[in-house]
PyMOL Python script that loads the backbone (N, CA, C, O; Angstrom):
from pymol import cmd

cmd.read_pdbstr("""\
ATOM      1  N   MET A   1      15.093  -0.105  -6.754  1.00  0.00           N
ATOM      2  CA  MET A   1      13.690   0.178  -6.491  1.00  0.00           C
ATOM      3  C   MET A   1      13.200  -0.696  -5.337  1.00  0.00           C
ATOM      4  O   MET A   1      13.719  -1.783  -5.082  1.00  0.00           O
ATOM      5  N   THR A   2      12.190  -0.184  -4.658  1.00  0.00           N
ATOM      6  CA  THR A   2      11.600  -0.927  -3.552  1.00  0.00           C
ATOM      7  C   THR A   2      10.121  -1.155  -3.840  1.00  0.00           C
ATOM      8  O   THR A   2       9.583  -0.662  -4.832  1.00  0.00           O
ATOM      9  N   ASP A   3       9.488  -1.896  -2.974  1.00  0.00           N
ATOM     10  CA  ASP A   3       8.054  -2.122  -3.106  1.00  0.00           C
ATOM     11  C   ASP A   3       7.259  -1.173  -2.191  1.00  0.00           C
ATOM     12  O   ASP A   3       6.090  -1.418  -1.894  1.00  0.00           O
ATOM     13  N   TRP A   4       7.906  -0.102  -1.758  1.00  0.00           N
ATOM     14  CA  TRP A   4       7.237   0.885  -0.929  1.00  0.00           C
ATOM     15  C   TRP A   4       6.287   1.725  -1.782  1.00  0.00           C
ATOM     16  O   TRP A   4       6.477   1.877  -2.988  1.00  0.00           O
ATOM     17  N   THR A   5       5.267   2.261  -1.126  1.00  0.00           N
ATOM     18  CA  THR A   5       4.324   3.175  -1.770  1.00  0.00           C
ATOM     19  C   THR A   5       4.258   4.452  -0.949  1.00  0.00           C
ATOM     20  O   THR A   5       4.963   4.594   0.050  1.00  0.00           O
ATOM     21  N   TRP A   6       3.420   5.369  -1.369  1.00  0.00           N
ATOM     22  CA  TRP A   6       3.183   6.579  -0.589  1.00  0.00           C
ATOM     23  C   TRP A   6       1.703   6.901  -0.650  1.00  0.00           C
ATOM     24  O   TRP A   6       0.990   6.447  -1.544  1.00  0.00           O
ATOM     25  N   ASP A   7       1.245   7.699   0.326  1.00  0.00           N
ATOM     26  CA  ASP A   7      -0.155   8.090   0.374  1.00  0.00           C
ATOM     27  C   ASP A   7      -0.283   9.356   1.203  1.00  0.00           C
ATOM     28  O   ASP A   7       0.579   9.662   2.027  1.00  0.00           O
ATOM     29  N   TYR A   8      -1.360  10.084   0.980  1.00  0.00           N
ATOM     30  CA  TYR A   8      -1.681  11.224   1.827  1.00  0.00           C
ATOM     31  C   TYR A   8      -2.327  10.714   3.105  1.00  0.00           C
ATOM     32  O   TYR A   8      -3.076   9.737   3.081  1.00  0.00           O
ATOM     33  N   ASP A   9      -2.038  11.371   4.217  1.00  0.00           N
ATOM     34  CA  ASP A   9      -2.620  10.967   5.494  1.00  0.00           C
ATOM     35  C   ASP A   9      -3.071  12.209   6.244  1.00  0.00           C
ATOM     36  O   ASP A   9      -2.197  12.975   6.651  1.00  0.00           O
ATOM     37  N   PRO A  10      -4.332  12.476   6.463  1.00  0.00           N
ATOM     38  CA  PRO A  10      -5.438  11.531   6.381  1.00  0.00           C
ATOM     39  C   PRO A  10      -6.065  11.387   4.994  1.00  0.00           C
ATOM     40  O   PRO A  10      -6.616  10.327   4.697  1.00  0.00           O
ATOM     41  N   SER A  11      -6.006  12.397   4.142  1.00  0.00           N
ATOM     42  CA  SER A  11      -6.565  12.283   2.788  1.00  0.00           C
ATOM     43  C   SER A  11      -5.910  13.323   1.881  1.00  0.00           C
ATOM     44  O   SER A  11      -5.318  14.291   2.358  1.00  0.00           O
ATOM     45  N   GLU A  12      -6.023  13.114   0.584  1.00  0.00           N
ATOM     46  CA  GLU A  12      -5.475  14.075  -0.369  1.00  0.00           C
ATOM     47  C   GLU A  12      -6.177  15.426  -0.245  1.00  0.00           C
ATOM     48  O   GLU A  12      -5.530  16.471  -0.310  1.00  0.00           O
ATOM     49  N   GLU A  13      -7.481  15.407  -0.067  1.00  0.00           N
ATOM     50  CA  GLU A  13      -8.236  16.652   0.051  1.00  0.00           C
ATOM     51  C   GLU A  13      -7.783  17.460   1.270  1.00  0.00           C
ATOM     52  O   GLU A  13      -7.636  18.679   1.187  1.00  0.00           O
ATOM     53  N   TYR A  14      -7.563  16.790   2.389  1.00  0.00           N
ATOM     54  CA  TYR A  14      -7.149  17.483   3.609  1.00  0.00           C
ATOM     55  C   TYR A  14      -5.735  18.053   3.490  1.00  0.00           C
ATOM     56  O   TYR A  14      -5.487  19.186   3.902  1.00  0.00           O
ATOM     57  N   VAL A  15      -4.814  17.280   2.934  1.00  0.00           N
ATOM     58  CA  VAL A  15      -3.405  17.679   2.893  1.00  0.00           C
ATOM     59  C   VAL A  15      -3.108  18.631   1.739  1.00  0.00           C
ATOM     60  O   VAL A  15      -2.382  19.608   1.917  1.00  0.00           O
ATOM     61  N   ALA A  16      -3.661  18.356   0.563  1.00  0.00           N
ATOM     62  CA  ALA A  16      -3.260  19.102  -0.631  1.00  0.00           C
ATOM     63  C   ALA A  16      -4.414  19.779  -1.359  1.00  0.00           C
ATOM     64  O   ALA A  16      -4.224  20.302  -2.457  1.00  0.00           O
ATOM     65  N   GLY A  17      -5.582  19.778  -0.781  1.00  0.00           N
ATOM     66  CA  GLY A  17      -6.772  20.268  -1.463  1.00  0.00           C
ATOM     67  C   GLY A  17      -6.728  21.713  -1.909  1.00  0.00           C
ATOM     68  O   GLY A  17      -7.333  22.045  -2.929  1.00  0.00           O
ATOM     69  N   LYS A  18      -6.041  22.587  -1.193  1.00  0.00           N
ATOM     70  CA  LYS A  18      -6.038  24.014  -1.519  1.00  0.00           C
ATOM     71  C   LYS A  18      -4.710  24.498  -2.087  1.00  0.00           C
ATOM     72  O   LYS A  18      -4.484  25.703  -2.199  1.00  0.00           O
ATOM     73  N   LEU A  19      -3.839  23.577  -2.443  1.00  0.00           N
ATOM     74  CA  LEU A  19      -2.532  23.948  -2.981  1.00  0.00           C
ATOM     75  C   LEU A  19      -2.602  24.135  -4.493  1.00  0.00           C
ATOM     76  O   LEU A  19      -3.424  23.502  -5.156  1.00  0.00           O
ATOM     77  N   PRO A  20      -1.745  24.999  -5.046  1.00  0.00           N
ATOM     78  CA  PRO A  20      -1.675  25.138  -6.506  1.00  0.00           C
ATOM     79  C   PRO A  20      -1.257  23.805  -7.156  1.00  0.00           C
ATOM     80  O   PRO A  20      -0.525  23.023  -6.550  1.00  0.00           O
ATOM     81  N   PRO A  21      -1.722  23.554  -8.379  1.00  0.00           N
ATOM     82  CA  PRO A  21      -1.410  22.278  -9.044  1.00  0.00           C
ATOM     83  C   PRO A  21       0.090  21.995  -9.173  1.00  0.00           C
ATOM     84  O   PRO A  21       0.502  20.840  -9.061  1.00  0.00           O
ATOM     85  N   GLY A  22       0.903  23.011  -9.404  1.00  0.00           N
ATOM     86  CA  GLY A  22       2.345  22.804  -9.515  1.00  0.00           C
ATOM     87  C   GLY A  22       2.968  22.335  -8.221  1.00  0.00           C
ATOM     88  O   GLY A  22       3.901  21.532  -8.229  1.00  0.00           O
ATOM     89  N   VAL A  23       2.455  22.834  -7.105  1.00  0.00           N
ATOM     90  CA  VAL A  23       2.960  22.418  -5.789  1.00  0.00           C
ATOM     91  C   VAL A  23       2.562  20.973  -5.529  1.00  0.00           C
ATOM     92  O   VAL A  23       3.370  20.185  -5.036  1.00  0.00           O
ATOM     93  N   VAL A  24       1.330  20.621  -5.854  1.00  0.00           N
ATOM     94  CA  VAL A  24       0.872  19.231  -5.676  1.00  0.00           C
ATOM     95  C   VAL A  24       1.731  18.292  -6.515  1.00  0.00           C
ATOM     96  O   VAL A  24       2.114  17.221  -6.045  1.00  0.00           O
ATOM     97  N   ALA A  25       2.035  18.676  -7.738  1.00  0.00           N
ATOM     98  CA  ALA A  25       2.877  17.843  -8.598  1.00  0.00           C
ATOM     99  C   ALA A  25       4.265  17.640  -7.987  1.00  0.00           C
ATOM    100  O   ALA A  25       4.806  16.536  -8.037  1.00  0.00           O
ATOM    101  N   GLU A  26       4.838  18.691  -7.413  1.00  0.00           N
ATOM    102  CA  GLU A  26       6.155  18.581  -6.781  1.00  0.00           C
ATOM    103  C   GLU A  26       6.093  17.702  -5.536  1.00  0.00           C
ATOM    104  O   GLU A  26       6.992  16.892  -5.310  1.00  0.00           O
ATOM    105  N   VAL A  27       5.055  17.848  -4.734  1.00  0.00           N
ATOM    106  CA  VAL A  27       4.886  17.010  -3.541  1.00  0.00           C
ATOM    107  C   VAL A  27       4.785  15.547  -3.948  1.00  0.00           C
ATOM    108  O   VAL A  27       5.414  14.686  -3.333  1.00  0.00           O
ATOM    109  N   GLU A  28       4.000  15.264  -4.975  1.00  0.00           N
ATOM    110  CA  GLU A  28       3.833  13.883  -5.411  1.00  0.00           C
ATOM    111  C   GLU A  28       5.120  13.331  -6.026  1.00  0.00           C
ATOM    112  O   GLU A  28       5.409  12.144  -5.878  1.00  0.00           O
ATOM    113  N   ARG A  29       5.883  14.160  -6.703  1.00  0.00           N
ATOM    114  CA  ARG A  29       7.177  13.724  -7.239  1.00  0.00           C
ATOM    115  C   ARG A  29       8.128  13.357  -6.100  1.00  0.00           C
ATOM    116  O   ARG A  29       8.800  12.326  -6.141  1.00  0.00           O
ATOM    117  N   LEU A  30       8.171  14.224  -5.079  1.00  0.00           N
ATOM    118  CA  LEU A  30       9.040  13.952  -3.929  1.00  0.00           C
ATOM    119  C   LEU A  30       8.570  12.723  -3.155  1.00  0.00           C
ATOM    120  O   LEU A  30       9.392  11.943  -2.675  1.00  0.00           O
ATOM    121  N   ALA A  31       7.278  12.548  -3.033  1.00  0.00           N
ATOM    122  CA  ALA A  31       6.747  11.369  -2.343  1.00  0.00           C
ATOM    123  C   ALA A  31       7.151  10.094  -3.073  1.00  0.00           C
ATOM    124  O   ALA A  31       7.477   9.090  -2.439  1.00  0.00           O
ATOM    125  N   THR A  32       7.132  10.129  -4.393  1.00  0.00           N
ATOM    126  CA  THR A  32       7.566   8.982  -5.187  1.00  0.00           C
ATOM    127  C   THR A  32       9.054   8.703  -4.957  1.00  0.00           C
ATOM    128  O   THR A  32       9.463   7.551  -4.818  1.00  0.00           O
ATOM    129  N   GLU A  33       9.849   9.763  -4.920  1.00  0.00           N
ATOM    130  CA  GLU A  33      11.292   9.604  -4.659  1.00  0.00           C
ATOM    131  C   GLU A  33      11.538   9.059  -3.254  1.00  0.00           C
ATOM    132  O   GLU A  33      12.387   8.187  -3.069  1.00  0.00           O
ATOM    133  N   LEU A  34      10.807   9.562  -2.268  1.00  0.00           N
ATOM    134  CA  LEU A  34      10.966   9.079  -0.897  1.00  0.00           C
ATOM    135  C   LEU A  34      10.596   7.602  -0.786  1.00  0.00           C
ATOM    136  O   LEU A  34      11.287   6.837  -0.113  1.00  0.00           O
ATOM    137  N   SER A  35       9.517   7.203  -1.440  1.00  0.00           N
ATOM    138  CA  SER A  35       9.118   5.796  -1.372  1.00  0.00           C
ATOM    139  C   SER A  35      10.137   4.904  -2.086  1.00  0.00           C
ATOM    140  O   SER A  35      10.310   3.745  -1.711  1.00  0.00           O
ATOM    141  N   ALA A  36      10.809   5.431  -3.105  1.00  0.00           N
ATOM    142  CA  ALA A  36      11.851   4.655  -3.790  1.00  0.00           C
ATOM    143  C   ALA A  36      13.046   4.394  -2.872  1.00  0.00           C
ATOM    144  O   ALA A  36      13.781   3.426  -3.065  1.00  0.00           O
ATOM    145  N   LEU A  37      13.237   5.258  -1.878  1.00  0.00           N
ATOM    146  CA  LEU A  37      14.332   5.056  -0.922  1.00  0.00           C
ATOM    147  C   LEU A  37      14.048   3.922   0.055  1.00  0.00           C
ATOM    148  O   LEU A  37      14.976   3.387   0.663  1.00  0.00           O
ATOM    149  N   GLY A  38      12.795   3.553   0.213  1.00  0.00           N
ATOM    150  CA  GLY A  38      12.441   2.483   1.148  1.00  0.00           C
ATOM    151  C   GLY A  38      12.780   2.865   2.578  1.00  0.00           C
ATOM    152  O   GLY A  38      12.411   3.946   3.038  1.00  0.00           O
ATOM    153  N   ASN A  39      13.478   1.991   3.283  1.00  0.00           N
ATOM    154  CA  ASN A  39      13.847   2.261   4.681  1.00  0.00           C
ATOM    155  C   ASN A  39      14.689   3.515   4.829  1.00  0.00           C
ATOM    156  O   ASN A  39      14.678   4.142   5.889  1.00  0.00           O
ATOM    157  N   GLY A  40      15.413   3.891   3.796  1.00  0.00           N
ATOM    158  CA  GLY A  40      16.244   5.089   3.835  1.00  0.00           C
ATOM    159  C   GLY A  40      15.449   6.371   3.970  1.00  0.00           C
ATOM    160  O   GLY A  40      16.006   7.394   4.367  1.00  0.00           O
ATOM    161  N   SER A  41      14.166   6.348   3.652  1.00  0.00           N
ATOM    162  CA  SER A  41      13.354   7.561   3.764  1.00  0.00           C
ATOM    163  C   SER A  41      13.188   8.015   5.212  1.00  0.00           C
ATOM    164  O   SER A  41      12.818   9.163   5.457  1.00  0.00           O
ATOM    165  N   ALA A  42      13.454   7.139   6.166  1.00  0.00           N
ATOM    166  CA  ALA A  42      13.370   7.507   7.583  1.00  0.00           C
ATOM    167  C   ALA A  42      14.567   8.345   8.028  1.00  0.00           C
ATOM    168  O   ALA A  42      14.610   8.800   9.171  1.00  0.00           O
ATOM    169  N   LYS A  43      15.541   8.554   7.134  1.00  0.00           N
ATOM    170  CA  LYS A  43      16.740   9.323   7.459  1.00  0.00           C
ATOM    171  C   LYS A  43      16.824  10.638   6.685  1.00  0.00           C
ATOM    172  O   LYS A  43      17.768  11.404   6.876  1.00  0.00           O
ATOM    173  N   VAL A  44      15.855  10.907   5.821  1.00  0.00           N
ATOM    174  CA  VAL A  44      15.883  12.079   4.946  1.00  0.00           C
ATOM    175  C   VAL A  44      15.235  13.266   5.646  1.00  0.00           C
ATOM    176  O   VAL A  44      14.243  13.109   6.358  1.00  0.00           O
ATOM    177  N   GLY A  45      15.792  14.444   5.444  1.00  0.00           N
ATOM    178  CA  GLY A  45      15.180  15.670   5.967  1.00  0.00           C
ATOM    179  C   GLY A  45      15.519  15.933   7.415  1.00  0.00           C
ATOM    180  O   GLY A  45      16.492  15.408   7.956  1.00  0.00           O
ATOM    181  N   ARG A  46      14.687  16.765   8.034  1.00  0.00           N
ATOM    182  CA  ARG A  46      14.889  17.140   9.426  1.00  0.00           C
ATOM    183  C   ARG A  46      14.017  16.276  10.320  1.00  0.00           C
ATOM    184  O   ARG A  46      12.939  15.871   9.884  1.00  0.00           O
ATOM    185  N   PRO A  47      14.417  15.976  11.529  1.00  0.00           N
ATOM    186  CA  PRO A  47      15.673  16.324  12.192  1.00  0.00           C
ATOM    187  C   PRO A  47      16.827  15.470  11.680  1.00  0.00           C
ATOM    188  O   PRO A  47      16.648  14.308  11.315  1.00  0.00           O
ATOM    189  N   VAL A  48      18.000  16.062  11.662  1.00  0.00           N
ATOM    190  CA  VAL A  48      19.168  15.386  11.103  1.00  0.00           C
ATOM    191  C   VAL A  48      19.903  14.525  12.123  1.00  0.00           C
ATOM    192  O   VAL A  48      20.729  13.696  11.741  1.00  0.00           O
ATOM    193  N   ASP A  49      19.625  14.699  13.395  1.00  0.00           N
ATOM    194  CA  ASP A  49      20.376  13.979  14.431  1.00  0.00           C
ATOM    195  C   ASP A  49      19.756  12.637  14.819  1.00  0.00           C
ATOM    196  O   ASP A  49      20.294  11.937  15.676  1.00  0.00           O
ATOM    197  N   ARG A  50      18.642  12.274  14.206  1.00  0.00           N
ATOM    198  CA  ARG A  50      18.021  10.980  14.496  1.00  0.00           C
ATOM    199  C   ARG A  50      17.185  10.561  13.290  1.00  0.00           C
ATOM    200  O   ARG A  50      16.917  11.360  12.392  1.00  0.00           O
ATOM    201  N   GLU A  51      16.780   9.298  13.288  1.00  0.00           N
ATOM    202  CA  GLU A  51      15.931   8.828  12.202  1.00  0.00           C
ATOM    203  C   GLU A  51      14.576   8.419  12.748  1.00  0.00           C
ATOM    204  O   GLU A  51      14.413   8.204  13.949  1.00  0.00           O
ATOM    205  N   GLY A  52      13.604   8.312  11.849  1.00  0.00           N
ATOM    206  CA  GLY A  52      12.254   7.931  12.236  1.00  0.00           C
ATOM    207  C   GLY A  52      11.444   9.121  12.707  1.00  0.00           C
ATOM    208  O   GLY A  52      11.946  10.244  12.774  1.00  0.00           O
ATOM    209  N   GLY A  53      10.197   8.868  13.030  1.00  0.00           N
ATOM    210  CA  GLY A  53       9.297   9.920  13.488  1.00  0.00           C
ATOM    211  C   GLY A  53       8.885  10.848  12.354  1.00  0.00           C
ATOM    212  O   GLY A  53       9.190  10.594  11.189  1.00  0.00           O
ATOM    213  N   LEU A  54       8.202  11.908  12.700  1.00  0.00           N
ATOM    214  CA  LEU A  54       7.752  12.877  11.713  1.00  0.00           C
ATOM    215  C   LEU A  54       8.959  13.624  11.153  1.00  0.00           C
ATOM    216  O   LEU A  54       9.740  14.202  11.910  1.00  0.00           O
ATOM    217  N   ARG A  55       9.113  13.613   9.833  1.00  0.00           N
ATOM    218  CA  ARG A  55      10.244  14.224   9.149  1.00  0.00           C
ATOM    219  C   ARG A  55       9.758  15.429   8.357  1.00  0.00           C
ATOM    220  O   ARG A  55       8.584  15.496   7.994  1.00  0.00           O
ATOM    221  N   GLU A  56      10.633  16.368   8.089  1.00  0.00           N
ATOM    222  CA  GLU A  56      10.324  17.535   7.254  1.00  0.00           C
ATOM    223  C   GLU A  56      11.341  17.627   6.128  1.00  0.00           C
ATOM    224  O   GLU A  56      12.517  17.305   6.296  1.00  0.00           O
ATOM    225  N   PHE A  57      10.850  18.078   4.964  1.00  0.00           N
ATOM    226  CA  PHE A  57      11.707  18.188   3.796  1.00  0.00           C
ATOM    227  C   PHE A  57      11.291  19.429   3.023  1.00  0.00           C
ATOM    228  O   PHE A  57      10.115  19.590   2.697  1.00  0.00           O
ATOM    229  N   ASP A  58      12.248  20.313   2.722  1.00  0.00           N
ATOM    230  CA  ASP A  58      11.951  21.537   1.972  1.00  0.00           C
ATOM    231  C   ASP A  58      11.512  21.221   0.550  1.00  0.00           C
ATOM    232  O   ASP A  58      11.961  20.251  -0.060  1.00  0.00           O
ATOM    233  N   ILE A  59      10.611  22.077   0.033  1.00  0.00           N
ATOM    234  CA  ILE A  59      10.173  21.936  -1.353  1.00  0.00           C
ATOM    235  C   ILE A  59      10.324  23.267  -2.073  1.00  0.00           C
ATOM    236  O   ILE A  59      10.240  24.336  -1.469  1.00  0.00           O
ATOM    237  N   LEU A  60      10.547  23.177  -3.359  1.00  0.00           N
ATOM    238  CA  LEU A  60      10.601  24.333  -4.252  1.00  0.00           C
ATOM    239  C   LEU A  60      11.471  25.460  -3.709  1.00  0.00           C
ATOM    240  O   LEU A  60      11.001  26.578  -3.500  1.00  0.00           O
ATOM    241  N   SER A  61      12.727  25.155  -3.487  1.00  0.00           N
ATOM    242  CA  SER A  61      13.745  26.128  -3.050  1.00  0.00           C
ATOM    243  C   SER A  61      13.391  26.840  -1.750  1.00  0.00           C
ATOM    244  O   SER A  61      13.631  28.039  -1.608  1.00  0.00           O
ATOM    245  N   GLY A  62      12.826  26.108  -0.814  1.00  0.00           N
ATOM    246  CA  GLY A  62      12.520  26.681   0.495  1.00  0.00           C
ATOM    247  C   GLY A  62      11.233  27.479   0.558  1.00  0.00           C
ATOM    248  O   GLY A  62      10.989  28.176   1.543  1.00  0.00           O
ATOM    249  N   ARG A  63      10.404  27.393  -0.471  1.00  0.00           N
ATOM    250  CA  ARG A  63       9.137  28.129  -0.458  1.00  0.00           C
ATOM    251  C   ARG A  63       8.053  27.382   0.299  1.00  0.00           C
ATOM    252  O   ARG A  63       6.909  27.832   0.370  1.00  0.00           O
ATOM    253  N   GLY A  64       8.419  26.239   0.865  1.00  0.00           N
ATOM    254  CA  GLY A  64       7.500  25.444   1.667  1.00  0.00           C
ATOM    255  C   GLY A  64       8.203  24.181   2.126  1.00  0.00           C
ATOM    256  O   GLY A  64       9.392  23.991   1.873  1.00  0.00           O
ATOM    257  N   PHE A  65       7.454  23.317   2.805  1.00  0.00           N
ATOM    258  CA  PHE A  65       8.009  22.037   3.213  1.00  0.00           C
ATOM    259  C   PHE A  65       6.900  21.014   3.378  1.00  0.00           C
ATOM    260  O   PHE A  65       5.733  21.360   3.559  1.00  0.00           O
ATOM    261  N   ILE A  66       7.288  19.748   3.313  1.00  0.00           N
ATOM    262  CA  ILE A  66       6.353  18.668   3.570  1.00  0.00           C
ATOM    263  C   ILE A  66       6.738  18.001   4.880  1.00  0.00           C
ATOM    264  O   ILE A  66       7.911  17.949   5.248  1.00  0.00           O
ATOM    265  N   SER A  67       5.736  17.494   5.573  1.00  0.00           N
ATOM    266  CA  SER A  67       5.946  16.676   6.761  1.00  0.00           C
ATOM    267  C   SER A  67       5.468  15.270   6.413  1.00  0.00           C
ATOM    268  O   SER A  67       4.372  15.091   5.883  1.00  0.00           O
ATOM    269  N   PHE A  68       6.298  14.278   6.715  1.00  0.00           N
ATOM    270  CA  PHE A  68       5.947  12.913   6.336  1.00  0.00           C
ATOM    271  C   PHE A  68       6.425  11.914   7.371  1.00  0.00           C
ATOM    272  O   PHE A  68       7.326  12.192   8.162  1.00  0.00           O
ATOM    273  N   LEU A  69       5.806  10.750   7.351  1.00  0.00           N
ATOM    274  CA  LEU A  69       6.203   9.619   8.174  1.00  0.00           C
ATOM    275  C   LEU A  69       6.585   8.475   7.256  1.00  0.00           C
ATOM    276  O   LEU A  69       5.844   8.152   6.327  1.00  0.00           O
ATOM    277  N   ALA A  70       7.714   7.869   7.499  1.00  0.00           N
ATOM    278  CA  ALA A  70       8.099   6.645   6.809  1.00  0.00           C
ATOM    279  C   ALA A  70       7.814   5.491   7.757  1.00  0.00           C
ATOM    280  O   ALA A  70       8.401   5.417   8.837  1.00  0.00           O
ATOM    281  N   VAL A  71       6.920   4.589   7.366  1.00  0.00           N
ATOM    282  CA  VAL A  71       6.487   3.499   8.243  1.00  0.00           C
ATOM    283  C   VAL A  71       6.945   2.165   7.648  1.00  0.00           C
ATOM    284  O   VAL A  71       6.297   1.628   6.750  1.00  0.00           O
ATOM    285  N   PRO A  72       8.070   1.629   8.154  1.00  0.00           N
ATOM    286  CA  PRO A  72       8.622   0.397   7.579  1.00  0.00           C
ATOM    287  C   PRO A  72       7.665  -0.794   7.599  1.00  0.00           C
ATOM    288  O   PRO A  72       7.621  -1.550   6.629  1.00  0.00           O
ATOM    289  N   ARG A  73       6.914  -0.979   8.654  1.00  0.00           N
ATOM    290  CA  ARG A  73       6.045  -2.163   8.713  1.00  0.00           C
ATOM    291  C   ARG A  73       4.916  -2.100   7.682  1.00  0.00           C
ATOM    292  O   ARG A  73       4.377  -3.136   7.294  1.00  0.00           O
ATOM    293  N   GLN A  74       4.554  -0.887   7.236  1.00  0.00           N
ATOM    294  CA  GLN A  74       3.542  -0.734   6.187  1.00  0.00           C
ATOM    295  C   GLN A  74       4.179  -0.562   4.809  1.00  0.00           C
ATOM    296  O   GLN A  74       3.497  -0.618   3.786  1.00  0.00           O
ATOM    297  N   ARG A  75       5.497  -0.351   4.798  1.00  0.00           N
ATOM    298  CA  ARG A  75       6.224  -0.067   3.554  1.00  0.00           C
ATOM    299  C   ARG A  75       5.576   1.099   2.819  1.00  0.00           C
ATOM    300  O   ARG A  75       5.280   1.031   1.626  1.00  0.00           O
ATOM    301  N   CYS A  76       5.366   2.173   3.579  1.00  0.00           N
ATOM    302  CA  CYS A  76       4.651   3.322   3.034  1.00  0.00           C
ATOM    303  C   CYS A  76       5.203   4.620   3.607  1.00  0.00           C
ATOM    304  O   CYS A  76       5.581   4.685   4.777  1.00  0.00           O
ATOM    305  N   VAL A  77       5.245   5.647   2.771  1.00  0.00           N
ATOM    306  CA  VAL A  77       5.556   7.007   3.194  1.00  0.00           C
ATOM    307  C   VAL A  77       4.228   7.759   3.238  1.00  0.00           C
ATOM    308  O   VAL A  77       3.528   7.855   2.230  1.00  0.00           O
ATOM    309  N   HIS A  78       3.891   8.287   4.400  1.00  0.00           N
ATOM    310  CA  HIS A  78       2.638   9.016   4.580  1.00  0.00           C
ATOM    311  C   HIS A  78       2.932  10.517   4.548  1.00  0.00           C
ATOM    312  O   HIS A  78       3.670  11.019   5.396  1.00  0.00           O
ATOM    313  N   ILE A  79       2.367  11.230   3.587  1.00  0.00           N
ATOM    314  CA  ILE A  79       2.487  12.686   3.515  1.00  0.00           C
ATOM    315  C   ILE A  79       1.408  13.254   4.431  1.00  0.00           C
ATOM    316  O   ILE A  79       0.216  13.142   4.143  1.00  0.00           O
ATOM    317  N   CYS A  80       1.836  13.865   5.541  1.00  0.00           N
ATOM    318  CA  CYS A  80       0.905  14.308   6.582  1.00  0.00           C
ATOM    319  C   CYS A  80       0.524  15.784   6.479  1.00  0.00           C
ATOM    320  O   CYS A  80      -0.582  16.167   6.859  1.00  0.00           O
ATOM    321  N   ASN A  81       1.426  16.603   5.971  1.00  0.00           N
ATOM    322  CA  ASN A  81       1.154  18.042   5.914  1.00  0.00           C
ATOM    323  C   ASN A  81       2.042  18.686   4.850  1.00  0.00           C
ATOM    324  O   ASN A  81       3.173  18.259   4.614  1.00  0.00           O
ATOM    325  N   VAL A  82       1.500  19.719   4.221  1.00  0.00           N
ATOM    326  CA  VAL A  82       2.285  20.520   3.298  1.00  0.00           C
ATOM    327  C   VAL A  82       2.114  21.980   3.712  1.00  0.00           C
ATOM    328  O   VAL A  82       0.995  22.489   3.761  1.00  0.00           O
ATOM    329  N   THR A  83       3.211  22.638   4.006  1.00  0.00           N
ATOM    330  CA  THR A  83       3.191  24.060   4.333  1.00  0.00           C
ATOM    331  C   THR A  83       3.741  24.803   3.111  1.00  0.00           C
ATOM    332  O   THR A  83       4.863  24.551   2.673  1.00  0.00           O
ATOM    333  N   TRP A  84       2.940  25.714   2.571  1.00  0.00           N
ATOM    334  CA  TRP A  84       3.311  26.440   1.359  1.00  0.00           C
ATOM    335  C   TRP A  84       3.283  27.927   1.641  1.00  0.00           C
ATOM    336  O   TRP A  84       2.246  28.472   2.020  1.00  0.00           O
ATOM    337  N   TYR A  85       4.408  28.582   1.460  1.00  0.00           N
ATOM    338  CA  TYR A  85       4.515  30.020   1.704  1.00  0.00           C
ATOM    339  C   TYR A  85       4.176  30.835   0.464  1.00  0.00           C
ATOM    340  O   TYR A  85       3.949  32.042   0.553  1.00  0.00           O
ATOM    341  N   GLY A  86       4.141  30.178  -0.689  1.00  0.00           N
ATOM    342  CA  GLY A  86       3.774  30.836  -1.947  1.00  0.00           C
ATOM    343  C   GLY A  86       4.796  31.747  -2.396  1.00  0.00           C
ATOM    344  O   GLY A  86       4.642  32.382  -3.439  1.00  0.00           O
TER     345      GLY A  86
END
""", "prot")
cmd.dss("prot")
cmd.show_as("cartoon", "prot")
cmd.util.cbc("prot")
cmd.orient("prot")
């Protein structure tokens, strides 16, 4: 375990306000898992050929994806966007 946390950026209402509750629960579960990886979260998802920067990770069997930033100096994973195809 690490001392990393996660948060919505810029806010929960902006990022997840109109999503179904089950999707929000899955996003928050994945955010918790990403923060548990600590520095390793900068290597998860796309793009696969480099680490850092804005990352993307599929959710719910490809029915959507999250975009996130792993910021080592803040020890935080920022969930920036959720795209849901429903």
